[in-house]
C-alpha positions, -999 to 999 in steps of 0.1 A, spaced: 708 -740 -424 674 -756 -422 665 -733 -393 674 -703 -414 653 -714 -443 623 -720 -420 627 -685 -406 629 -669 -440 598 -688 -451 579 -675 -421 591 -640 -427 579 -641 -463 545 -654 -452 539 -628 -425 549 -597 -444 521 -584 -465 533 -550 -474 561 -560 -498 557 -565 -535 560 -599 -551 571 -606 -586 594 -637 -584 600 -669 -565 632 -655 -551 640 -632 -522 673 -616 -512 692 -617 -480 706 -582 -471 742 -580 -478 743 -611 -499 742 -613 -537 729 -648 -537 691 -654 -539 673 -682 -522 645 -701 -538 611 -701 -521 581 -723 -529 557 -697 -516 532 -683 -541 542 -650 -556 515 -633 -536 532 -643 -504 569 -643 -512 587 -611 -502 613 -593 -523 623 -572 -492 659 -573 -481 666 -594 -451 695 -601 -427 713 -634 -430 712 -637 -392 682 -657 -379 681 -636 -348 673 -603 -366 639 -590 -375 623 -600 -408 621 -565 -422 655 -552 -410 669 -521 -426 705 -510 -435 726 -493 -409 707 -464 -394 732 -452 -368 729 -416 -382 693 -415 -369 707 -413 -334 712 -376 -342 675 -371 -349 657 -358 -317 624 -372 -304 595 -348 -309 567 -349 -283 532 -357 -295 511 -326 -303 476 -342 -299 456 -366 -278 420 -375 -273 412 -341 -257 436 -316 -272 451 -309 -306 481 -286 -306 497 -297 -339 509 -270 -363 487 -274 -393 486 -255 -426 469 -256 -459 485 -265 -492 465 -251 -522 472 -270 -554 470 -245 -582 467 -272 -608 432 -283 -599 422 -261 -569 422 -288 -543 435 -280 -508 453 -304 -484 460 -302 -447 497 -300 -439 514 -306 -406 548 -297 -391 566 -325 -374 601 -316 -362 618 -297 -390 596 -314 -417 563 -302 -432 542 -330 -446 509 -334 -463 486 -347 -436 464 -365 -462 471 -384 -494 476 -367 -527 445 -367 -550 457 -350 -581 443 -367 -612 473 -375 -633 467 -394 -665 478 -428 -652 465 -426 -616 436 -445 -603 409 -444 -576 405 -476 -557 381 -498 -576 379 -470 -601 355 -452 -578 357 -415 -571 343 -419 -537 375 -437 -526 397 -409 -541 377 -384 -520 387 -401 -488 420 -419 -496 435 -400 -525 447 -415 -557 470 -444 -564 501 -437 -586 528 -456 -604 563 -447 -592 572 -427 -624 541 -407 -619 547 -403 -581 582 -388 -589 566 -360 -608 531 -355 -593 537 -334 -562 528 -297 -564 554 -271 -570 576 -266 -539 569 -302 -527 585 -335 -535 582 -373 -531 601 -381 -499 631 -404 -499 634 -434 -476 657 -414 -454 632 -386 -451 606 -411 -440 630 -425 -415 635 -390 -400 597 -388 -396 594 -420 -377 624 -412 -356 608 -379 -346 578 -401 -335 599 -424 -313 617 -448 -336 610 -477 -359 596 -500 -332 568 -478 -319 561 -450 -343 537 -466 -368 507 -466 -344 514 -430 -335 511 -419 -372 480 -439 -381 445 -425 -380 424 -434 -350 396 -449 -371 389 -464 -406 410 -496 -401 393 -530 -405 414 -545 -377 408 -527 -344 444 -534 -335 455 -513 -364 437 -481 -352 464 -456 -342 466 -427 -318 475 -401 -345 498 -384 -320 512 -360 -346 482 -353 -369 497 -374 -397 465 -394 -400 475 -425 -421 444 -442 -435 443 -477 -451 440 -468 -487 451 -501 -501 470 -504 -534 469 -517 -570 493 -546 -576 501 -552 -613 510 -589 -607 492 -617 -625 460 -597 -625 458 -592 -588 445 -556 -591 431 -536 -562 438 -550 -528 442 -543 -490 417 -515 -487 410 -509 -449 440 -531 -441 472 -513 -451 486 -481 -464 516 -482 -488 535 -451 -498 561 -446 -525 596 -433 -516 620 -418 -542 648 -442 -532 659 -469 -556 659 -505 -542 695 -516 -535 691 -551 -551 670 -545 -583 669 -517 -609 632 -524 -614 622 -518 -578 621 -489 -553 616 -488 -516 582 -483 -501 568 -474 -466 540 -496 -453 516 -492 -424 495 -521 -412 485 -533 -377 520 -534 -364 535 -508 -341 568 -512 -360 574 -493 -392 579 -515 -422 605 -497 -443 628 -523 -458 605 -536 -486 605 -530 -523 578 -524 -549 577 -529 -586 575 -495 -601 545 -505 -622 523 -509 -591 501 -481 -579 505 -468 -544 496 -437 -523 517 -405 -522 524 -381 -494 544 -351 -504 570 -334 -483 578 -296 -485 611 -287 -501 
């Protein structure tokens, strides 16, 4: 039991992409919560396996993803053969690059529509121009242009399965530059071009954080263990996708829209 607690403590410390709003974290598949003495900024509310041999950010059964085919990369340092398009947002006249990956069509850059409650990082328009705006979850659920929607957790899983699976796809989807840690610079094999836009955490006045270090996107999927949380998708320096975490809906994160 002590070994299990030590593992859970280490997992909570290492994972920076999850939200934090309590001194408790949940073990996946178990309704009991285990107390942690870590500071709120470091404790993780992400779901975890009760087995000490499993990864810290394990996800629920994803056997259905075995039916999703691998999609070969469409770009490298010399050639770019990705299928791009343009999304023109009639609400404000902004245009966004889109990219086809498998049977999905994604925005290839973050949404920058100025809803009433959205923010630019550090309240500076220059960050919006590069990274898009940061949105609360309620806002994110409504803010995509007509014909597009906020993707579910499963739709994100399909994307990273196209790109080779959970353990290797994150670096293939990240932009090749713009990250503070050189180890976080990706290969951008599919033209998805994730940039480290940071986030706004509404927790004890923590505010804006993690610019140049991580990118955190909303999903439309409710978190299994709390009515106040939803799942997010996080990119940091790891090759592995981080998809098992939750965020408080009041936080402000980035949005990528998916075509209906």
